[in-house]
N, CA, C and O atoms as a printed pandas DataFrame, in Angstrom:
     atom_number atom_name residue_name chain_id  residue_number  x_coord  y_coord  z_coord
0              1         N          MET        A               1  111.581  132.799   76.027
1              2        CA          MET        A               1  112.454  132.170   76.999
2              3         C          MET        A               1  112.323  130.649   76.915
3              4         O          MET        A               1  111.218  130.122   76.793
4              5         N          GLN        A               2  113.435  129.963   76.980
5              6        CA          GLN        A               2  113.455  128.511   76.871
6              7         C          GLN        A               2  112.794  127.867   78.084
7              8         O          GLN        A               2  113.073  128.240   79.224
8              9         N          LYS        A               3  111.917  126.898   77.830
9             10        CA          LYS        A               3  111.228  126.187   78.903
10            11         C          LYS        A               3  112.077  125.020   79.395
11            12         O          LYS        A               3  112.725  124.333   78.606
12            13         N          ASN        A               4  112.067  124.806   80.710
13            14        CA          ASN        A               4  112.779  123.694   81.338
14            15         C          ASN        A               4  111.807  122.552   81.601
15            16         O          ASN        A               4  110.722  122.752   82.147
16            17         N          ILE        A               5  112.216  121.359   81.203
17            18        CA          ILE        A               5  111.386  120.177   81.422
18            19         C          ILE        A               5  112.220  119.135   82.143
19            20         O          ILE        A               5  113.316  118.789   81.703
20            21         N          LEU        A               6  111.693  118.637   83.253
21            22        CA          LEU        A               6  112.371  117.576   83.985
22            23         C          LEU        A               6  111.803  116.233   83.534
23            24         O          LEU        A               6  110.588  116.038   83.511
24            25         N          VAL        A               7  112.689  115.319   83.180
25            26        CA          VAL        A               7  112.300  113.971   82.774
26            27         C          VAL        A               7  112.808  113.001   83.832
27            28         O          VAL        A               7  114.016  112.860   84.024
28            29         N          ALA        A               8  111.884  112.333   84.519
29            30        CA          ALA        A               8  112.250  111.382   85.571
30            31         C          ALA        A               8  111.897  109.971   85.116
31            32         O          ALA        A               8  110.726  109.616   84.985
32            33         N          ASP        A               9  112.938  109.173   84.879
33            34        CA          ASP        A               9  112.748  107.784   84.462
34            35         C          ASP        A               9  114.029  107.027   84.789
35            36         O          ASP        A               9  115.125  107.543   84.572
36            37         N          ASP        A              10  113.902  105.811   85.308
37            38        CA          ASP        A              10  115.091  105.035   85.656
38            39         C          ASP        A              10  115.697  104.329   84.441
39            40         O          ASP        A              10  116.772  103.738   84.547
40            41         N          ASP        A              11  115.029  104.382   83.301
41            42        CA          ASP        A              11  115.553  103.789   82.069
42            43         C          ASP        A              11  116.284  104.876   81.283
43            44         O          ASP        A              11  115.652  105.781   80.738
44            45         N          ILE        A              12  117.607  104.788   81.225
45            46        CA          ILE        A              12  118.415  105.814   80.567
46            47         C          ILE        A              12  118.035  105.961   79.093
47            48         O          ILE        A              12  118.132  107.054   78.535
48            49         N          ASP        A              13  117.606  104.869   78.462
49            50        CA          ASP        A              13  117.189  104.950   77.059
50            51         C          ASP        A              13  115.948  105.832   76.901
51            52         O          ASP        A              13  115.836  106.581   75.931
52            53         N          VAL        A              14  115.034  105.743   77.840
53            54        CA          VAL        A              14  113.830  106.578   77.787
54            55         C          VAL        A              14  114.206  108.039   78.011
55            56         O          VAL        A              14  113.720  108.918   77.300
56            57         N          VAL        A              15  115.062  108.305   78.986
57            58        CA          VAL        A              15  115.492  109.687   79.249
58            59         C          VAL        A              15  116.187  110.253   78.010
59            60         O          VAL        A              15  115.948  111.401   77.635
60            61         N          THR        A              16  117.040  109.456   77.378
61            62        CA          THR        A              16  117.743  109.903   76.171
62            63         C          THR        A              16  116.761  110.180   75.037
63            64         O          THR        A              16  116.866  111.206   74.364
64            65         N          PHE        A              17  115.818  109.283   74.822
65            66        CA          PHE        A              17  114.809  109.440   73.769
66            67         C          PHE        A              17  113.987  110.709   73.992
67            68         O          PHE        A              17  113.861  111.540   73.092
68            69         N          VAL        A              18  113.428  110.853   75.201
69            70        CA          VAL        A              18  112.590  112.010   75.504
70            71         C          VAL        A              18  113.406  113.299   75.413
71            72         O          VAL        A              18  112.936  114.296   74.866
72            73         N          SER        A              19  114.619  113.279   75.945
73            74        CA          SER        A              19  115.479  114.464   75.889
74            75         C          SER        A              19  115.753  114.881   74.447
75            76         O          SER        A              19  115.692  116.065   74.114
76            77         N          THR        A              20  116.052  113.912   73.600
77            78        CA          THR        A              20  116.337  114.209   72.194
78            79         C          THR        A              20  115.123  114.849   71.514
79            80         O          THR        A              20  115.252  115.850   70.810
80            81         N          VAL        A              21  113.953  114.265   71.732
81            82        CA          VAL        A              21  112.720  114.811   71.136
82            83         C          VAL        A              21  112.484  116.241   71.616
83            84         O          VAL        A              21  112.171  117.122   70.816
84            85         N          LEU        A              22  112.634  116.470   72.917
85            86        CA          LEU        A              22  112.338  117.790   73.483
86            87         C          LEU        A              22  113.387  118.829   73.104
87            88         O          LEU        A              22  113.050  119.979   72.820
88            89         N          GLU        A              23  114.649  118.433   73.100
89            90        CA          GLU        A              23  115.703  119.383   72.730
90            91         C          GLU        A              23  115.558  119.817   71.275
91            92         O          GLU        A              23  115.829  120.972   70.946
92            93         N          LYS        A              24  115.135  118.905   70.400
93            94        CA          LYS        A              24  114.880  119.264   68.990
94            95         C          LYS        A              24  113.735  120.267   68.882
95            96         O          LYS        A              24  113.661  121.027   67.917
96            97         N          SER        A              25  112.843  120.267   69.875
97            98        CA          SER        A              25  111.714  121.204   69.889
98            99         C          SER        A              25  112.059  122.501   70.619
99           100         O          SER        A              25  111.208  123.376   70.771
100          101         N          GLY        A              26  113.322  122.623   71.074
101          102        CA          GLY        A              26  113.770  123.872   71.681
102          103         C          GLY        A              26  113.668  123.961   73.195
103          104         O          GLY        A              26  113.808  125.045   73.763
104          105         N          TYR        A              27  113.426  122.839   73.853
105          106        CA          TYR        A              27  113.321  122.841   75.310
106          107         C          TYR        A              27  114.654  122.462   75.953
107          108         O          TYR        A              27  115.476  121.769   75.354
108          109         N          LYS        A              28  114.848  122.928   77.174
109          110        CA          LYS        A              28  116.003  122.501   77.975
110          111         C          LYS        A              28  115.526  121.345   78.844
111          112         O          LYS        A              28  114.488  121.441   79.498
112          113         N          VAL        A              29  116.284  120.255   78.849
113          114        CA          VAL        A              29  115.857  119.059   79.573
114          115         C          VAL        A              29  116.786  118.781   80.744
115          116         O          VAL        A              29  118.008  118.874   80.630
116          117         N          ILE        A              30  116.176  118.437   81.872
117          118        CA          ILE        A              30  116.893  118.030   83.079
118          119         C          ILE        A              30  116.482  116.579   83.333
119          120         O          ILE        A              30  115.290  116.291   83.440
120          121         N          GLY        A              31  117.440  115.667   83.429
121          122        CA          GLY        A              31  117.127  114.260   83.649
122          123         C          GLY        A              31  117.270  113.877   85.112
123          124         O          GLY        A              31  118.065  114.456   85.852
124          125         N          ALA        A              32  116.480  112.887   85.511
125          126        CA          ALA        A              32  116.575  112.321   86.862
126          127         C          ALA        A              32  116.319  110.823   86.757
127          128         O          ALA        A              32  115.411  110.386   86.050
128          129         N          LYS        A              33  117.140  110.032   87.477
129          130        CA          LYS        A              33  117.069  108.579   87.349
130          131         C          LYS        A              33  116.166  107.896   88.383
131          132         O          LYS        A              33  115.922  106.693   88.291
132          133         N          ASP        A              34  115.681  108.643   89.345
133          134        CA          ASP        A              34  114.774  108.064   90.337
134          135         C          ASP        A              34  113.958  109.180   90.981
135          136         O          ASP        A              34  114.193  110.362   90.732
136          137         N          GLY        A              35  113.006  108.789   91.805
137          138        CA          GLY        A              35  112.108  109.759   92.412
138          139         C          GLY        A              35  112.793  110.737   93.356
139          140         O          GLY        A              35  112.447  111.918   93.390
140          141         N          GLU        A              36  113.762  110.250   94.119
141          142        CA          GLU        A              36  114.489  111.138   95.044
142          143         C          GLU        A              36  115.253  112.220   94.294
143          144         O          GLU        A              36  115.163  113.404   94.621
144          145         N          GLU        A              37  116.010  111.793   93.278
145          146        CA          GLU        A              37  116.778  112.749   92.486
146          147         C          GLU        A              37  115.837  113.735   91.791
147          148         O          GLU        A              37  116.127  114.929   91.709
148          149         N          ALA        A              38  114.714  113.227   91.296
149          150        CA          ALA        A              38  113.742  114.094   90.628
150          151         C          ALA        A              38  113.229  115.171   91.584
151          152         O          ALA        A              38  113.183  116.348   91.224
152          153         N          LEU        A              39  112.847  114.777   92.792
153          154        CA          LEU        A              39  112.319  115.747   93.747
154          155         C          LEU        A              39  113.359  116.816   94.084
155          156         O          LEU        A              39  113.034  118.001   94.147
156          157         N          ASN        A              40  114.597  116.403   94.297
157          158        CA          ASN        A              40  115.663  117.383   94.574
158          159         C          ASN        A              40  115.832  118.360   93.421
159          160         O          ASN        A              40  115.950  119.566   93.636
160          161         N          LYS        A              41  115.844  117.839   92.190
161          162        CA          LYS        A              41  116.020  118.706   91.022
162          163         C          LYS        A              41  114.799  119.601   90.789
163          164         O          LYS        A              41  114.935  120.737   90.333
164          165         N          ILE        A              42  113.625  119.092   91.100
165          166        CA          ILE        A              42  112.408  119.906   90.967
166          167         C          ILE        A              42  112.455  121.075   91.946
167          168         O          ILE        A              42  112.140  122.208   91.584
168          169         N          ARG        A              43  112.848  120.796   93.183
169          170        CA          ARG        A              43  112.926  121.873   94.182
170          171         C          ARG        A              43  114.010  122.893   93.824
171          172         O          ARG        A              43  113.840  124.088   94.066
172          173         N          THR        A              44  115.122  122.426   93.248
173          174        CA          THR        A              44  116.236  123.307   92.895
174          175         C          THR        A              44  115.975  124.110   91.625
175          176         O          THR        A              44  116.260  125.306   91.570
176          177         N          ASN        A              45  115.430  123.447   90.607
177          178        CA          ASN        A              45  115.319  124.059   89.280
178          179         C          ASN        A              45  113.930  124.555   88.902
179          180         O          ASN        A              45  113.785  125.308   87.940
180          181         N          ARG        A              46  112.919  124.147   89.639
181          182        CA          ARG        A              46  111.522  124.523   89.352
182          183         C          ARG        A              46  111.217  124.470   87.846
183          184         O          ARG        A              46  111.095  125.511   87.200
184          185         N          PRO        A              47  111.095  123.263   87.293
185          186        CA          PRO        A              47  110.841  123.140   85.862
186          187         C          PRO        A              47  109.455  123.650   85.476
187          188         O          PRO        A              47  108.579  123.799   86.327
188          189         N          ASP        A              48  109.269  123.915   84.185
189          190        CA          ASP        A              48  107.978  124.363   83.664
190          191         C          ASP        A              48  107.033  123.184   83.461
191          192         O          ASP        A              48  105.816  123.356   83.388
192          193         N          LEU        A              49  107.607  121.984   83.370
193          194        CA          LEU        A              49  106.836  120.768   83.127
194          195         C          LEU        A              49  107.646  119.581   83.629
195          196         O          LEU        A              49  108.877  119.598   83.599
196          197         N          ILE        A              50  106.938  118.543   84.094
197          198        CA          ILE        A              50  107.591  117.313   84.549
198          199         C          ILE        A              50  107.026  116.157   83.740
199          200         O          ILE        A              50  105.811  116.020   83.596
200          201         N          ILE        A              51  107.927  115.318   83.208
201          202        CA          ILE        A              51  107.525  114.072   82.570
202          203         C          ILE        A              51  107.993  112.966   83.505
203          204         O          ILE        A              51  109.184  112.826   83.781
204          205         N          LEU        A              52  107.028  112.180   83.991
205          206        CA          LEU        A              52  107.284  111.293   85.127
206          207         C          LEU        A              52  106.932  109.846   84.826
207          208         O          LEU        A              52  105.827  109.543   84.376
208          209         N          ASP        A              53  107.884  108.959   85.078
209          210        CA          ASP        A              53  107.639  107.520   85.008
210          211         C          ASP        A              53  107.032  107.084   86.347
211          212         O          ASP        A              53  107.179  107.771   87.358
212          213         N          ILE        A              54  106.355  105.943   86.336
213          214        CA          ILE        A              54  105.708  105.455   87.561
214          215         C          ILE        A              54  106.609  104.522   88.364
215          216         O          ILE        A              54  106.753  104.684   89.576
216          217         N          LEU        A              55  107.213  103.550   87.693
217          218        CA          LEU        A              55  108.030  102.571   88.406
218          219         C          LEU        A              55  109.488  103.014   88.394
219          220         O          LEU        A              55  110.182  102.876   87.386
220          221         N          MET        A              56  109.940  103.544   89.518
221          222        CA          MET        A              56  111.332  103.996   89.671
222          223         C          MET        A              56  111.823  103.619   91.060
223          224         O          MET        A              56  111.026  103.469   91.986
224          225         N          PRO        A              57  113.139  103.465   91.206
225          226        CA          PRO        A              57  113.693  103.170   92.531
226          227         C          PRO        A              57  113.729  104.412   93.420
227          228         O          PRO        A              57  113.544  105.536   92.953
228          229         N          LYS        A              58  113.966  104.184   94.691
229          230        CA          LYS        A              58  114.145  105.192   95.744
230          231         C          LYS        A              58  112.866  105.950   96.081
231          232         O          LYS        A              58  112.569  106.132   97.262
232          233         N          GLN        A              59  112.114  106.388   95.110
233          234        CA          GLN        A              59  110.781  106.937   95.362
234          235         C          GLN        A              59  109.994  106.728   94.085
235          236         O          GLN        A              59  110.366  107.237   93.028
236          237         N          SER        A              60  108.912  105.982   94.182
237          238        CA          SER        A              60  108.150  105.672   92.977
238          239         C          SER        A              60  107.479  106.924   92.431
239          240         O          SER        A              60  107.282  107.907   93.146
240          241         N          GLY        A              61  107.138  106.867   91.167
241          242        CA          GLY        A              61  106.403  107.967   90.552
242          243         C          GLY        A              61  105.030  108.144   91.175
243          244         O          GLY        A              61  104.491  109.251   91.198
244          245         N          ILE        A              62  104.464  107.059   91.681
245          246        CA          ILE        A              62  103.163  107.135   92.344
246          247         C          ILE        A              62  103.258  108.049   93.561
247          248         O          ILE        A              62  102.432  108.944   93.738
248          249         N          LYS        A              63  104.257  107.823   94.390
249          250        CA          LYS        A              63  104.428  108.651   95.598
250          251         C          LYS        A              63  104.911  110.061   95.240
251          252         O          LYS        A              63  104.472  111.042   95.840
252          253         N          LEU        A              64  105.808  110.156   94.268
253          254        CA          LEU        A              64  106.318  111.470   93.873
254          255         C          LEU        A              64  105.193  112.337   93.314
255          256         O          LEU        A              64  105.110  113.522   93.635
256          257         N          TYR        A              65  104.337  111.764   92.492
257          258        CA          TYR        A              65  103.199  112.510   91.943
258          259         C          TYR        A              65  102.345  113.068   93.078
259          260         O          TYR        A              65  101.980  114.243   93.081
260          261         N          ARG        A              66  102.041  112.211   94.028
261          262        CA          ARG        A              66  101.216  112.629   95.173
262          263         C          ARG        A              66  101.911  113.734   95.967
263          264         O          ARG        A              66  101.273  114.705   96.375
264          265         N          GLU        A              67  103.209  113.586   96.184
265          266        CA          GLU        A              67  103.955  114.602   96.940
266          267         C          GLU        A              67  103.936  115.945   96.204
267          268         O          GLU        A              67  103.741  116.993   96.821
268          269         N          LEU        A              68  104.139  115.908   94.889
269          270        CA          LEU        A              68  104.145  117.150   94.110
270          271         C          LEU        A              68  102.773  117.825   94.128
271          272         O          LEU        A              68  102.682  119.046   94.251
272          273         N          LYS        A              69  101.715  117.038   94.008
273          274        CA          LYS        A              69  100.364  117.607   93.916
274          275         C          LYS        A              69   99.807  118.056   95.272
275          276         O          LYS        A              69   98.780  118.733   95.321
276          277         N          THR        A              70  100.469  117.689   96.360
277          278        CA          THR        A              70  100.010  118.137   97.674
278          279         C          THR        A              70  100.956  119.174   98.285
279          280         O          THR        A              70  100.741  119.623   99.411
280          281         N          ASP        A              71  101.994  119.552   97.552
281          282        CA          ASP        A              71  102.949  120.564   98.010
282          283         C          ASP        A              71  102.525  121.913   97.426
283          284         O          ASP        A              71  102.508  122.094   96.208
284          285         N          GLU        A              72  102.183  122.859   98.311
285          286        CA          GLU        A              72  101.685  124.164   97.860
286          287         C          GLU        A              72  102.617  124.850   96.869
287          288         O          GLU        A              72  102.153  125.514   95.943
288          289         N          SER        A              73  103.921  124.696   97.054
289          290        CA          SER        A              73  104.864  125.410   96.193
290          291         C          SER        A              73  105.117  124.696   94.864
291          292         O          SER        A              73  105.703  125.283   93.954
292          293         N          LEU        A              74  104.683  123.436   94.738
293          294        CA          LEU        A              74  104.979  122.657   93.532
294          295         C          LEU        A              74  103.739  122.174   92.787
295          296         O          LEU        A              74  103.851  121.717   91.649
296          297         N          LYS        A              75  102.572  122.263   93.394
297          298        CA          LYS        A              75  101.390  121.612   92.830
298          299         C          LYS        A              75  100.921  122.180   91.496
299          300         O          LYS        A              75  100.161  121.525   90.783
300          301         N          ASP        A              76  101.361  123.385   91.145
301          302        CA          ASP        A              76  100.924  123.982   89.882
302          303         C          ASP        A              76  101.806  123.604   88.697
303          304         O          ASP        A              76  101.498  123.979   87.565
304          305         N          ILE        A              77  102.888  122.876   88.926
305          306        CA          ILE        A              77  103.737  122.436   87.814
306          307         C          ILE        A              77  102.989  121.313   87.081
307          308         O          ILE        A              77  102.642  120.303   87.693
308          309         N          PRO        A              78  102.739  121.481   85.781
309          310        CA          PRO        A              78  102.049  120.406   85.054
310          311         C          PRO        A              78  102.909  119.143   84.986
311          312         O          PRO        A              78  104.136  119.203   84.912
312          313         N          ILE        A              79  102.223  117.999   85.013
313          314        CA          ILE        A              79  102.906  116.710   84.980
314          315         C          ILE        A              79  102.304  115.854   83.875
315          316         O          ILE        A              79  101.087  115.706   83.767
316          317         N          ILE        A              80  103.190  115.295   83.060
317          318        CA          ILE        A              80  102.795  114.284   82.081
318          319         C          ILE        A              80  103.342  112.960   82.601
319          320         O          ILE        A              80  104.547  112.819   82.814
320          321         N          ILE        A              81  102.459  112.000   82.803
321          322        CA          ILE        A              81  102.910  110.666   83.183
322          323         C          ILE        A              81  103.231  109.922   81.890
323          324         O          ILE        A              81  102.412  109.874   80.972
324          325         N          LEU        A              82  104.427  109.342   81.826
325          326        CA          LEU        A              82  104.853  108.534   80.690
326          327         C          LEU        A              82  105.300  107.198   81.258
327          328         O          LEU        A              82  106.392  107.082   81.815
328          329         N          SER        A              83  104.442  106.188   81.113
329          330        CA          SER        A              83  104.711  104.938   81.811
330          331         C          SER        A              83  104.181  103.733   81.045
331          332         O          SER        A              83  103.269  103.854   80.228
332          333         N          ALA        A              84  104.761  102.578   81.320
333          334        CA          ALA        A              84  104.246  101.323   80.771
334          335         C          ALA        A              84  103.065  100.816   81.604
335          336         O          ALA        A              84  102.370   99.885   81.197
336          337         N          ILE        A              85  102.843  101.427   82.760
337          338        CA          ILE        A              85  101.720  101.071   83.627
338          339         C          ILE        A              85  100.461  101.753   83.086
339          340         O          ILE        A              85  100.511  102.914   82.681
340          341         N          SER        A              86   99.348  101.044   83.077
341          342        CA          SER        A              86   98.114  101.631   82.539
342          343         C          SER        A              86   97.616  102.766   83.434
343          344         O          SER        A              86   97.865  102.779   84.640
344          345         N          LYS        A              87   96.918  103.704   82.830
345          346        CA          LYS        A              87   96.365  104.839   83.577
346          347         C          LYS        A              87   95.412  104.335   84.666
347          348         O          LYS        A              87   95.391  104.865   85.777
348          349         N          ARG        A              88   94.639  103.325   84.340
349          350        CA          ARG        A              88   93.682  102.794   85.307
350          351         C          ARG        A              88   94.389  102.286   86.570
351          352         O          ARG        A              88   93.936  102.529   87.689
352          353         N          THR        A              89   95.495  101.584   86.373
353          354        CA          THR        A              89   96.271  101.075   87.514
354          355         C          THR        A              89   96.821  102.236   88.341
355          356         O          THR        A              89   96.777  102.203   89.571
356          357         N          PHE        A              90   97.340  103.264   87.663
357          358        CA          PHE        A              90   97.865  104.439   88.364
358          359         C          PHE        A              90   96.763  105.115   89.183
359          360         O          PHE        A              90   96.974  105.443   90.351
360          361         N          LEU        A              91   95.597  105.323   88.583
361          362        CA          LEU        A              91   94.515  105.996   89.293
362          363         C          LEU        A              91   94.030  105.177   90.485
363          364         O          LEU        A              91   93.682  105.737   91.524
364          365         N          ARG        A              92   94.006  103.862   90.338
365          366        CA          ARG        A              92   93.644  102.999   91.472
366          367         C          ARG        A              92   94.641  103.148   92.615
367          368         O          ARG        A              92   94.255  103.171   93.783
368          369         N          SER        A              93   95.930  103.251   92.273
369          370        CA          SER        A              93   96.944  103.399   93.319
370          371         C          SER        A              93   96.741  104.720   94.055
371          372         O          SER        A              93   96.914  104.784   95.272
372          373         N          GLN        A              94   96.375  105.771   93.327
373          374        CA          GLN        A              94   96.127  107.066   93.976
374          375         C          GLN        A              94   94.898  106.988   94.884
375          376         O          GLN        A              94   94.902  107.541   95.984
376          377         N          GLU        A              95   93.853  106.305   94.428
377          378        CA          GLU        A              95   92.654  106.122   95.263
378          379         C          GLU        A              95   92.996  105.359   96.533
379          380         O          GLU        A              95   92.525  105.704   97.616
380          381         N          ALA        A              96   93.813  104.325   96.400
381          382        CA          ALA        A              96   94.200  103.525   97.569
382          383         C          ALA        A              96   94.979  104.374   98.568
383          384         O          ALA        A              96   94.742  104.283   99.773
384          385         N          LEU        A              97   95.908  105.200   98.080
385          386        CA          LEU        A              97   96.679  106.058   98.988
386          387         C          LEU        A              97   95.772  107.080   99.668
387          388         O          LEU        A              97   95.984  107.411  100.835
388          389         N          THR        A              98   94.779  107.575   98.965
389          390        CA          THR        A              98   93.824  108.525   99.551
390          391         C          THR        A              98   93.021  107.838  100.656
391          392         O          THR        A              98   92.791  108.424  101.714
392          393         N          GLU        A              99   92.596  106.597  100.414
393          394        CA          GLU        A              99   91.823  105.849  101.405
394          395         C          GLU        A              99   92.623  105.601  102.678
395          396         O          GLU        A              99   92.044  105.483  103.758
396          397         N          PHE        A             100   93.935  105.523  102.564
397          398        CA          PHE        A             100   94.778  105.296  103.736
398          399         C          PHE        A             100   95.217  106.603  104.377
399          400         O          PHE        A             100   96.278  106.667  104.999
400          401         N          GLY        A             101   94.413  107.636  104.229
401          402        CA          GLY        A             101   94.665  108.877  104.953
402          403         C          GLY        A             101   95.397  109.945  104.178
403          404         O          GLY        A             101   95.731  110.991  104.734
404          405         N          GLY        A             102   95.651  109.708  102.912
405          406        CA          GLY        A             102   96.316  110.734  102.116
406          407         C          GLY        A             102   95.316  111.731  101.557
407          408         O          GLY        A             102   94.115  111.468  101.499
408          409         N          GLU        A             103   95.837  112.885  101.144
409          410        CA          GLU        A             103   94.991  113.892  100.511
410          411         C          GLU        A             103   94.593  113.428   99.126
411          412         O          GLU        A             103   95.395  112.801   98.433
412          413         N          PRO        A             104   93.355  113.725   98.701
413          414        CA          PRO        A             104   93.011  113.425   97.313
414          415         C          PRO        A             104   93.862  114.285   96.378
415          416         O          PRO        A             104   94.174  115.432   96.699
416          417         N          VAL        A             105   94.234  113.737   95.235
417          418        CA          VAL        A             105   95.037  114.488   94.269
418          419         C          VAL        A             105   94.329  114.476   92.920
419          420         O          VAL        A             105   93.609  113.530   92.601
420          421         N          PRO        A             106   94.534  115.529   92.126
421          422        CA          PRO        A             106   93.918  115.553   90.799
422          423         C          PRO        A             106   94.579  114.551   89.862
423          424         O          PRO        A             106   95.712  114.123   90.085
424          425         N          GLU        A             107   93.855  114.188   88.816
425          426        CA          GLU        A             107   94.446  113.323   87.795
426          427         C          GLU        A             107   95.561  114.076   87.090
427          428         O          GLU        A             107   95.552  115.306   87.058
428          429         N          PRO        A             108   96.525  113.352   86.522
429          430        CA          PRO        A             108   97.594  114.013   85.764
430          431         C          PRO        A             108   97.020  114.794   84.586
431          432         O          PRO        A             108   95.975  114.437   84.042
432          433         N          GLU        A             109   97.716  115.864   84.197
433          434        CA          GLU        A             109   97.290  116.655   83.040
434          435         C          GLU        A             109   97.181  115.762   81.811
435          436         O          GLU        A             109   96.234  115.872   81.032
436          437         N          VAL        A             110   98.158  114.880   81.648
437          438        CA          VAL        A             110   98.190  113.946   80.522
438          439         C          VAL        A             110   98.799  112.639   81.015
439          440         O          VAL        A             110   99.733  112.638   81.817
440          441         N          TYR        A             111   98.258  111.531   80.525
441          442        CA          TYR        A             111   98.803  110.217   80.848
442          443         C          TYR        A             111   99.094  109.515   79.532
443          444         O          TYR        A             111   98.180  109.269   78.744
444          445         N          ILE        A             112  100.356  109.193   79.287
445          446        CA          ILE        A             112  100.767  108.533   78.048
446          447         C          ILE        A             112  101.344  107.171   78.403
447          448         O          ILE        A             112  102.232  107.058   79.248
448          449         N          GLU        A             113  100.826  106.143   77.746
449          450        CA          GLU        A             113  101.374  104.808   77.948
450          451         C          GLU        A             113  102.483  104.567   76.929
451          452         O          GLU        A             113  102.323  104.842   75.740
452          453         N          LYS        A             114  103.621  104.041   77.422
453          454        CA          LYS        A             114  104.755  103.732   76.547
454          455         C          LYS        A             114  104.381  102.569   75.644
455          456         O          LYS        A             114  103.608  101.702   76.052
456          457         N          PRO        A             115  104.909  102.530   74.433
457          458        CA          PRO        A             115  105.818  103.502   73.816
458          459         C          PRO        A             115  105.042  104.681   73.237
459          460         O          PRO        A             115  103.844  104.580   72.975
460          461         N          VAL        A             116  105.738  105.795   73.039
461          462        CA          VAL        A             116  105.117  106.987   72.469
462          463         C          VAL        A             116  105.887  107.391   71.213
463          464         O          VAL        A             116  107.109  107.253   71.146
464          465         N          GLU        A             117  105.167  107.882   70.244
465          466        CA          GLU        A             117  105.800  108.369   69.015
466          467         C          GLU        A             117  106.411  109.744   69.292
467          468         O          GLU        A             117  105.817  110.543   70.015
468          469         N          PRO        A             118  107.590  110.032   68.728
469          470        CA          PRO        A             118  108.253  111.322   68.976
470          471         C          PRO        A             118  107.367  112.534   68.656
471          472         O          PRO        A             118  107.321  113.485   69.437
472          473         N          ASP        A             119  106.672  112.509   67.526
473          474        CA          ASP        A             119  105.826  113.647   67.149
474          475         C          ASP        A             119  104.672  113.838   68.126
475          476         O          ASP        A             119  104.303  114.965   68.455
476          477         N          ASP        A             120  104.103  112.716   68.589
477          478        CA          ASP        A             120  103.005  112.801   69.553
478          479         C          ASP        A             120  103.491  113.400   70.872
479          480         O          ASP        A             120  102.803  114.218   71.481
480          481         N          LEU        A             121  104.671  112.990   71.303
481          482        CA          LEU        A             121  105.232  113.516   72.550
482          483         C          LEU        A             121  105.490  115.017   72.430
483          484         O          LEU        A             121  105.109  115.782   73.315
484          485         N          ALA        A             122  106.130  115.441   71.350
485          486        CA          ALA        A             122  106.438  116.863   71.153
486          487         C          ALA        A             122  105.151  117.696   71.113
487          488         O          ALA        A             122  105.087  118.777   71.699
488          489         N          LYS        A             123  104.144  117.193   70.426
489          490        CA          LYS        A             123  102.863  117.905   70.315
490          491         C          LYS        A             123  102.187  118.012   71.693
491          492         O          LYS        A             123  101.683  119.073   72.062
492          493         N          THR        A             124  102.185  116.923   72.432
493          494        CA          THR        A             124  101.551  116.910   73.755
494          495         C          THR        A             124  102.249  117.888   74.697
495          496         O          THR        A             124  101.585  118.639   75.412
496          497         N          VAL        A             125  103.574  117.885   74.705
497          498        CA          VAL        A             125  104.328  118.810   75.563
498          499         C          VAL        A             125  103.988  120.252   75.205
499          500         O          VAL        A             125  103.756  121.077   76.089
500          501         N          SER        A             126  103.959  120.553   73.921
501          502        CA          SER        A             126  103.633  121.903   73.468
502          503         C          SER        A             126  102.230  122.312   73.923
503          504         O          SER        A             126  102.026  123.438   74.377
504          505         N          GLU        A             127  101.271  121.405   73.802
505          506        CA          GLU        A             127   99.889  121.690   74.210
506          507         C          GLU        A             127   99.791  121.944   75.712
507          508         O          GLU        A             127   99.127  122.886   76.145
508          509         N          VAL        A             128  100.449  121.107   76.501
509          510        CA          VAL        A             128  100.398  121.284   77.967
510          511         C          VAL        A             128  101.026  122.612   78.366
511          512         O          VAL        A             128  100.471  123.334   79.194
512          513         N          LEU        A             129  102.173  122.942   77.789
513          514        CA          LEU        A             129  102.842  124.196   78.130
514          515         C          LEU        A             129  102.026  125.408   77.656
515          516         O          LEU        A             129  102.023  126.441   78.326
516          517         N          SER        A             130  101.350  125.301   76.535
517          518        CA          SER        A             130  100.552  126.446   76.066
518          519         C          SER        A             130   99.327  126.652   76.955
519          520         O          SER        A             130   98.890  127.788   77.143
520          521         N          ARG        A             131   98.768  125.577   77.502
521          522        CA          ARG        A             131   97.642  125.717   78.449
522          523         C          ARG        A             131   98.102  126.418   79.717
523          524         O          ARG        A             131   97.340  127.153   80.346
524          525         N          LYS        A             132   99.360  126.183   80.085
525          526        CA          LYS        A             132   99.918  126.791   81.306
526          527         C          LYS        A             132  100.253  128.264   81.071
527          528         O          LYS        A             132  100.532  129.006   82.013
528          529         N          GLY        A             133  100.222  128.676   79.800
529          530        CA          GLY        A             133  100.569  130.054   79.504
530          531         C          GLY        A             133  101.989  130.202   79.015
531          532         O          GLY        A             133  102.567  131.286   79.090
532          533         N          GLY        A             134  102.556  129.117   78.514
533          534        CA          GLY        A             134  103.932  129.145   78.073
534          535         C          GLY        A             134  104.030  128.840   76.621
535          536         O          GLY        A             134  105.129  128.819   76.067
């Protein structure tokens, strides 16, 4: 069965690039241009994997990641962060949100800093989905 992957990034070029790489690998891709649209599509389509940018309008990837990982019905969906922001900066932001009364959240399954090579992205997606049992 074909796996569904949601790609959330406000840069249409990144969504196009990632979609092309994943579709060539046999995945169905759902694009979202901001955090709000991504959350709606995640709730509607329940993807097998989410590839998430950090800096997006309407709802940042930082907040969306936290919302997904604290939602009982969504927290088991694996997430790959694909961002120009360093992993260290992202993890600090999560620690800060936890200190201000938020629930602690696990680290992302994979964190990739842009730019990414197409073969590396395809391999990483395959590895994450196979760990999930897909």
